C-alpha positions as CSV (number, residue, x, y, z in Angstrom):
1,M,-2.6,-53.5,16.9
2,R,-3.4,-51.2,20.2
3,L,-0.6,-49.3,21.6
4,N,0.0,-47.1,25.1
5,V,2.1,-44.5,24.2
6,L,3.0,-42.2,26.9
7,G,-0.5,-43.2,28.3
8,V,-2.7,-42.3,25.0
9,I,-4.2,-45.1,23.7
10,F,-4.0,-45.8,19.8
11,D,-5.9,-48.5,17.8
12,V,-3.9,-48.9,14.4
13,V,-5.9,-50.2,11.9
14,F,-4.4,-51.6,8.2
15,D,-5.7,-51.2,4.9
16,N,-5.6,-53.4,2.2
17,T,-2.6,-51.5,1.0
18,I,0.1,-53.2,3.1
19,S,0.6,-57.2,3.4
20,S,0.0,-59.4,6.1
21,V,3.6,-60.1,6.0
22,D,4.6,-56.2,6.4
23,Q,1.9,-55.9,9.1
24,T,3.6,-58.7,11.6
25,R,6.8,-56.9,11.1
26,I,5.7,-53.6,11.8
27,K,3.5,-55.3,15.0
28,S,6.4,-57.0,16.1
29,A,8.5,-53.6,15.9
30,W,5.8,-51.6,18.2
31,S,5.4,-55.4,20.6
32,R,7.0,-53.5,23.8
33,C,4.2,-50.4,23.2
34,E,1.2,-52.9,22.9
35,V,-1.9,-52.7,25.6
36,G,-1.1,-55.7,27.7
37,S,3.0,-56.0,27.3
38,P,5.0,-55.1,30.6
39,A,6.5,-51.7,28.9
40,A,2.5,-50.3,28.7
41,N,1.0,-51.8,32.2
42,S,3.8,-49.8,34.0
43,W,1.7,-47.0,33.2
44,D,-1.3,-48.2,35.6
45,E,0.2,-46.0,38.2
46,V,-1.3,-42.9,36.2
47,A,-4.5,-42.2,34.7
48,P,-4.2,-42.9,30.8
49,S,-4.9,-39.9,28.9
50,P,-8.4,-39.1,28.2
51,R,-7.8,-39.0,24.4
52,R,-7.6,-42.0,22.5
53,Y,-7.4,-42.0,18.6
54,V,-8.1,-45.0,15.5
55,I,-5.1,-44.7,13.2
56,W,-5.9,-45.6,9.6
57,L,-2.5,-46.7,8.1
58,A,-2.7,-46.8,3.9
59,V,0.2,-46.6,1.5
60,A,-1.6,-44.5,-1.5
61,S,-0.1,-41.5,-3.6
62,S,-3.7,-40.7,-5.5
63,R,-5.4,-38.0,-4.2
64,E,-8.7,-39.5,-5.0
65,V,-7.7,-42.7,-2.9
66,I,-6.5,-40.8,-0.1
67,D,-10.0,-37.8,0.0
68,A,-11.9,-41.1,0.1
69,L,-10.2,-42.9,3.2
70,E,-10.1,-39.3,4.9
71,R,-14.1,-38.9,3.9
72,E,-14.2,-42.7,5.9
73,C,-12.5,-41.3,8.9
74,D,-14.4,-38.1,9.4
75,A,-17.3,-40.5,8.8
76,R,-16.3,-43.4,11.7
77,T,-15.6,-40.2,14.1
78,R,-18.7,-38.9,13.7
79,Q,-20.3,-42.1,14.1
80,T,-17.7,-43.2,17.0
81,G,-17.5,-40.4,19.3
82,V,-13.4,-41.6,18.8
83,E,-11.4,-39.5,16.8
84,H,-10.2,-41.7,13.7
85,R,-6.8,-40.1,11.7
86,L,-5.7,-41.3,8.0
87,L,-2.0,-41.5,7.6
88,H,-0.9,-42.6,4.2
89,A,2.3,-41.8,2.3
90,P,3.2,-43.3,-1.4
91,R,6.0,-45.8,0.3
92,L,5.4,-48.0,3.0
93,A,9.1,-47.0,4.3
94,H,7.8,-43.6,4.5
95,L,4.4,-44.5,6.1
96,E,6.5,-46.5,8.9
97,Q,8.8,-43.5,9.7
98,R,5.3,-41.2,9.5
99,L,3.7,-43.6,12.1
100,T,6.4,-43.3,14.3
101,S,6.7,-39.6,14.5
102,K,3.0,-38.9,14.4
103,L,2.1,-41.1,17.5
104,T,5.2,-39.8,19.4
105,L,4.1,-35.9,18.6
106,W,-0.1,-36.8,19.6
107,A,1.0,-38.3,22.8
108,I,3.4,-35.9,23.8
109,D,0.6,-33.1,23.2
110,A,-1.8,-35.2,24.9
111,R,0.3,-35.7,28.1
112,Q,1.8,-32.2,28.3
113,H,-0.1,-31.3,31.4
114,D,1.1,-34.8,33.3
115,L,4.4,-35.1,32.3
116,L,8.1,-33.6,32.2
117,M,8.8,-35.0,28.5
118,L,12.6,-34.4,27.7
119,H,14.0,-35.9,24.2
120,A,16.7,-38.0,25.6
121,V,17.6,-41.6,25.7
122,G,16.7,-43.5,28.8
123,L,18.7,-46.7,30.1
124,A,18.0,-48.6,33.0
125,D,20.5,-50.8,35.2
126,G,19.2,-53.9,37.1
127,R,18.2,-51.6,40.2
128,G,15.9,-49.3,38.3
129,K,18.1,-46.5,38.3
130,I,17.8,-45.0,34.9
131,G,20.7,-42.7,32.8
132,I,19.0,-40.2,30.9
133,F,21.3,-39.0,27.9
134,S,19.8,-35.6,26.3
135,A,20.9,-34.2,22.8
136,A,19.2,-32.9,19.7
137,S,17.9,-34.9,17.0
138,G,20.8,-36.2,14.9
139,T,23.4,-36.3,17.6
140,G,24.0,-39.9,18.0
141,K,20.9,-40.6,20.8
142,T,19.9,-43.9,18.5
143,T,23.3,-45.3,18.3
144,M,23.8,-45.0,21.9
145,A,20.5,-46.4,22.6
146,R,21.6,-49.6,20.4
147,T,25.0,-49.7,21.9
148,L,24.2,-49.7,25.5
149,G,20.7,-50.6,25.4
150,A,22.1,-54.3,24.8
151,E,23.5,-54.5,28.5
152,L,21.7,-51.8,30.1
153,G,17.9,-52.2,29.9
154,Y,15.8,-50.1,26.8
155,V,13.4,-47.6,27.9
156,T,13.0,-45.6,25.5
157,D,15.3,-43.6,22.4
158,E,13.2,-40.8,22.3
159,T,10.9,-39.3,25.2
160,V,11.8,-39.8,29.0
161,A,8.4,-39.2,30.7
162,V,8.5,-38.0,34.3
163,L,5.9,-38.4,36.6
164,P,5.3,-35.9,39.2
165,S,6.7,-38.6,41.7
166,G,9.8,-38.5,40.3
167,L,9.7,-42.1,38.6
168,V,10.5,-42.5,34.6
169,L,7.5,-44.4,32.4
170,P,9.0,-45.9,29.4
171,Y,8.4,-45.7,25.9
172,P,9.8,-48.5,24.4
173,K,8.9,-47.5,20.8
174,P,11.0,-48.5,17.6
175,L,14.5,-47.2,16.5
176,S,14.6,-45.0,13.9
177,V,17.6,-46.2,11.8
178,V,19.8,-44.7,9.3
179,V,19.9,-47.6,6.3
180,E,21.1,-44.5,3.8
181,S,21.6,-41.0,3.2
182,G,18.4,-39.6,2.0
183,A,16.4,-42.4,2.5
184,P,13.3,-43.1,5.1
185,K,14.9,-44.3,8.9
186,R,14.1,-48.0,8.8
187,Q,12.1,-48.6,12.1
188,V,13.4,-51.5,13.9
189,G,12.0,-52.8,17.0
190,P,14.5,-53.4,20.3
191,D,13.6,-57.5,20.2
192,D,15.2,-57.6,16.8
193,L,18.2,-55.4,18.0
194,R,18.2,-57.5,20.9
195,L,18.2,-54.5,23.1
196,K,17.4,-55.6,26.7
197,V,13.9,-55.5,28.6
198,P,14.2,-53.5,31.6
199,A,12.6,-54.4,34.8
200,Y,10.0,-52.6,34.7
201,G,8.4,-51.2,37.8
202,A,10.2,-48.5,39.7
203,L,12.7,-46.6,37.4
204,K,14.1,-43.5,39.2
205,P,16.1,-40.9,37.2
206,A,19.9,-41.6,38.6
207,V,21.8,-39.6,36.5
208,L,21.5,-36.5,33.7
209,F,24.0,-36.4,30.5
210,L,23.9,-33.6,28.2
211,L,25.8,-35.4,24.9
212,A,29.0,-33.7,23.5
213,R,30.2,-36.5,21.1
214,D,33.4,-35.1,19.2
215,P,34.1,-37.4,16.1
216,D,38.1,-35.7,16.5
217,R,38.6,-36.6,19.7
218,V,41.6,-38.4,20.8
219,R,41.2,-38.0,24.7
220,P,39.5,-40.9,26.9
221,P,35.8,-39.9,27.3
222,E,35.1,-37.7,30.6
223,I,32.2,-36.1,32.5
224,E,32.1,-32.6,33.6
225,A,29.8,-31.3,35.9
226,V,27.3,-28.2,34.8
227,T,25.9,-26.0,36.9
228,A,22.2,-26.4,37.4
229,L,21.8,-22.9,36.2
230,D,23.5,-23.7,32.7
231,G,22.1,-27.4,32.6
232,V,18.5,-25.4,32.5
233,F,19.5,-23.4,29.9
234,E,20.9,-26.1,27.9
235,L,18.1,-28.7,28.5
236,I,15.3,-26.4,27.7
237,G,15.2,-27.0,24.2
238,Q,14.6,-30.8,24.9
239,V,12.0,-30.5,27.3
240,S,8.3,-30.6,25.7
241,F,5.8,-28.1,26.7
242,L,7.8,-26.9,29.6
243,G,5.7,-24.2,30.6
244,N,2.6,-26.7,30.6
245,A,4.8,-29.2,32.5
246,P,4.2,-30.0,36.5
247,G,6.2,-27.9,38.4
248,G,7.0,-25.6,34.9
249,I,11.1,-25.0,35.8
250,G,10.7,-26.0,39.0
251,G,9.7,-29.7,38.0
252,L,13.1,-29.8,35.8
253,L,15.0,-28.3,38.4
254,A,13.6,-31.2,41.1
255,L,14.7,-34.0,38.1
256,I,18.5,-32.5,38.6
257,E,18.1,-32.4,42.0
258,Q,17.4,-36.2,41.7
259,C,20.1,-37.0,39.5
260,G,22.3,-35.4,41.7
261,G,22.6,-32.6,39.3
262,V,23.7,-32.0,35.5
263,Y,26.7,-33.5,33.6
264,R,28.3,-33.2,30.0
265,L,29.8,-36.3,28.7
266,H,32.1,-36.1,26.6
267,Y,33.2,-38.9,24.3
268,R,34.2,-39.9,20.6
269,D,32.6,-43.6,20.6
270,I,29.9,-44.3,22.9
271,S,31.3,-47.5,23.0
272,D,34.5,-46.4,25.0
273,A,32.2,-44.5,27.6
274,A,30.2,-47.6,27.9
275,Q,32.0,-48.1,31.7
276,L,32.2,-44.5,32.7
277,V,28.4,-44.5,32.3
278,R,27.8,-47.5,34.2
279,Q,30.0,-46.3,36.7
280,A,28.2,-42.9,37.6
281,M,24.8,-44.3,37.1
282,A,25.7,-47.0,40.1
283,R,27.4,-44.1,42.2
284,S,24.4,-41.9,41.6
285,Q,23.1,-39.5,44.7
286,S,20.9,-37.0,45.0
287,Q,22.1,-33.8,45.7
288,R,20.3,-30.5,46.8
289,I,20.4,-27.3,44.7
290,N,19.8,-23.8,45.9
291,W,16.6,-22.8,44.4
292,R,13.2,-21.0,44.9
293,N,10.2,-20.0,43.1
294,A,9.9,-16.6,42.3
295,Q,7.1,-14.8,43.8
296,I,5.3,-13.1,40.3
297,S,2.1,-12.7,41.9
298,A,4.0,-10.5,44.5
299,A,5.3,-8.8,41.9
300,R,2.2,-7.8,40.7
301,A,0.2,-7.2,43.8
302,F,-1.3,-3.5,44.7
303,E,-1.8,-2.0,47.9
304,A,-5.0,-0.7,48.8
305,G,-6.0,2.7,46.9
306,Q,-2.5,2.3,44.8
307,H,-4.2,1.4,41.1
308,G,-6.2,4.0,39.4
309,R,-4.9,7.1,41.7
310,G,-5.2,10.0,39.2
311,R,-3.7,8.5,35.9
312,E,-0.6,7.1,37.7
313,E,0.7,4.1,35.7
314,L,2.5,1.5,38.3
315,V,5.0,-0.8,36.6
316,I,4.4,-4.6,37.6
317,A,5.5,-8.3,36.4
318,G,3.9,-8.6,32.9
319,S,1.4,-11.0,32.1
320,A,3.1,-12.8,29.8
321,V,5.5,-13.9,32.6
322,A,4.7,-17.8,32.9
323,D,7.5,-19.2,35.3
324,A,10.4,-17.5,37.0
325,V,13.1,-18.9,39.4
326,W,15.8,-17.8,41.0
327,I,18.5,-20.2,40.7
328,E,22.2,-20.3,42.4
329,G,21.9,-16.6,42.9
330,G,20.4,-16.3,39.1
331,L,17.0,-15.2,38.4
332,V,15.3,-17.1,35.1
333,V,11.9,-16.0,33.8
334,S,10.2,-17.3,30.9
335,A,8.6,-14.7,29.3
336,A,6.4,-14.7,25.8
337,G,7.7,-18.5,25.0
338,R,11.5,-17.4,26.0
339,L,13.7,-18.2,28.6
340,M,16.0,-15.8,29.9
341,K,18.5,-15.0,32.8
342,L,18.1,-11.4,34.3
343,E,21.4,-9.8,35.3
344,G,22.6,-6.8,36.9
345,L,19.9,-4.4,36.8
346,G,17.3,-6.5,35.1
347,E,17.4,-8.7,38.6
348,E,17.3,-5.8,40.8
349,I,14.1,-4.3,38.9
350,W,12.8,-7.6,39.4
351,S,13.6,-7.9,43.2
352,A,12.0,-4.4,44.1
353,L,8.7,-5.5,42.2
354,E,9.2,-8.7,44.1
355,R,10.1,-7.0,47.5
356,N,7.7,-4.2,46.9
357,G,4.6,-5.0,44.7
358,A,3.2,-2.9,41.9
359,M,5.1,0.7,41.5
360,S,5.3,3.6,39.8
361,R,8.0,4.4,37.6
362,D,9.8,6.9,40.2
363,D,9.5,4.5,43.1
364,L,10.8,2.1,41.7
365,Y,13.8,4.1,40.3
366,Q,14.5,5.4,44.0
367,S,14.0,1.8,45.8
368,L,17.2,0.4,43.6
369,I,18.9,4.1,44.5
370,D,18.4,2.7,48.2
371,C,18.4,-0.8,47.9
372,S,22.0,-1.4,45.4
373,D,25.2,0.0,44.2
374,I,23.3,1.5,41.1
375,G,23.7,5.2,42.7
376,T,27.6,4.5,42.1
377,E,26.8,4.1,38.3
378,V,28.0,7.3,35.9
379,N,24.3,7.8,34.0
380,T,22.2,6.0,36.7
381,H,19.0,6.7,35.0
382,D,20.0,6.1,31.5
383,L,20.9,2.7,32.7
384,F,17.6,2.7,34.4
385,E,15.7,3.4,31.2
386,Q,18.0,0.7,29.4
387,A,17.0,-2.0,31.5
388,M,13.4,-1.1,31.6
389,T,13.1,-0.2,28.0
390,T,15.0,-4.1,27.4
391,L,12.7,-6.2,30.4
392,M,9.3,-4.2,28.7
393,E,10.0,-5.4,25.1
394,A,11.4,-8.6,26.4
395,E,7.5,-8.4,28.5
396,V,8.8,-9.0,31.3
397,I,7.7,-5.8,32.9
398,E,4.9,-4.0,31.7
399,Y,2.4,-1.0,32.6
400,S,-0.5,-1.8,34.5
401,A,-3.1,0.7,33.0
402,Q,-5.0,-0.2,30.2
403,D,-4.3,3.0,28.2
404,A,-0.4,2.9,29.3
405,G,1.2,5.8,27.3
406,E,5.2,5.6,25.6
407,F,7.8,5.1,28.0
């Protein structure tokens, strides 16, 4: 079978250890992702990834058999120029679970520079409006997809992929259903679960939910507004490769704007919240958020003749800073793979560098005295040094000189 997963083509080849009956069942489970299916055709808007794989599936436990199959895959890769990969497991149920997991991970890796991808459920109404429901693994997303997907169109239960244009591209993979504790999850196709097929085409994000399921909840389901700043921090762990995604943090904020903000859905059983979800999707409207990209290059800039004067070391935005945005008055910085909010003196120090460019430590301190309330604090210089040490340890700022001494 040939699958289109997030725009990456996978040719899946079955070893003779898998019966024809099981092959037919697996193909049926993946039918909505097959090349030529309506969902796969909706990828025509974006160029497919240059990556293509051939995946060999085999039920095998013998090291000798596995080694032979891997050698065959390597030989085919050299002969064809198309990467062949072996997926094997001692039991078919484990192999099917590995197939779902690996195809998803490989496709996400291939598309990390092209798409904003959230670990979330996507469900569409009849007008192509999509509800995005984000939560960590094991918190009820698949149950939500099964429950609401019979009425709303099933887009995905795994990865909501958003193009720079703001449209969502479907990934209607098999659902991973828990059969019994400790056993591999059973991979069940959306057709077998009678999940509705959405009207593929211009699927647009309409509402963005953080799921908050409480099995002990007594009150009716309710929706709580979340600030954009808090929403970014809660969503960050559910976004794949945010630093490489189009727009970075700004791309995530653009999605939040398109969805009219971030909301937390409190519920006990998702069936009780179905009407609330439908109403929220129907009345959703985009909403402007007060945010802007921080000027990272300005915070690293030197004036003519400023750098190299003697051995004076100048403070600049750290080279590990990949992204920074101002959101509703707060500053969020991504540095060395970590997302952090700068407050107080940390925010003031960044603002001074953004405003003035590279500065000596003494000039930076004086700038804060002149432009903020720091001068009214007791032990002002000690507070400044503590903030500088914290920011340097977090790699938010650094010295420009390569041979910088101890701070």
